[in-house]
N, C-alpha and C positions, 0 to 999 in steps of 0.2 A: 525608766522602762520606757519613757519617751523617743532614747534615741535607739532600743532595740526595736521598737514598733518604727522607727522610722528608718534602720538599717533595712527590716524586712522587706518593708512598702520601697523601696528604690531597689532591691534589689528583682523582688516580683514586676517590676517596671523595668528594669534591664533585662532581665526574660524575656516580657513581654514584646519590648522591642528586637532583639535579636530573630526574637521566632516570626516578628512581621518581618521583617530584615529577611529569613530565611525565603518565607512563602512569596514573599515579592523577590528572590530574586530566581527561585523557583517557578513560577509564573512568566518572567521574562523568557528565561529558559524555553519553557516550553512554546510559547507563540513563537518565539525566533526560529524552532524548529519544525514546526507546523507549516511552513513555508508550500508554494506549489510543488509536489514533484515532478521532475524532471523526468519527461521519457526519453528511452534510450532513441539512438538513432536507427530508422527504418520500422517503428512502430506506431503503433495507434494509426486513426485514419487516414492522417494528411499523410504518411511515410510508411504506410503498411506493403510488407514484404509481399512478395509476390511468389506462388507458390502454384505450380501445375504438378500433376501426377495421378495416378489412381488411389481409389479409396479401399484402404484394406480392414478397417474397422471404423466405429461410430461410436461414440456414446453424449447421451444427450445429459444435461445439466442446466437448464434452465433458468437461464435466456438465452444459452450456448449448446451448441451441438459440437464438439471435439471429434475432429478425425483425422485417423492416422492415413497417411499418404504416402504412396511409394514415388518418388520424386527420381529424376535421371541421378541425383548426386546422394542418395539413401530416404532414410522414411523421414517423413517431421510429420509433428503434430500441428492443429490450425483448428484454432478458435472462430466459428463461423456464428451468427444468428441462429435461432432453433432451424433446424431443416432435418426434411428427410431425403438420405440420401443413400441411394442404391450401393451393393458392395461392388468394388471393381469398374465404378465409374470412372470416367474421367473428368475431374474437377481441376477449373483454372480459375486464382483470385489473386 
């Protein structure tokens, strides 16, 4: 009876060790994948793309206003801090 109890105890310890190792690997993988996201070239405040054109449509979704703008090369959607912009107004930025 003692050897049966010892075998089960060893089996439980082994299972706990495997579970702990699995959690450790999962935590390490999660931490490694949570690095700072990189920005695509030409995006973000430092390298924001410049768009010039006439406003066709405005959608407000605080804290941003999304503008559909007719440019020389076609239409583009632009996100700006919340603003009120009249349709057909020429915008640049």
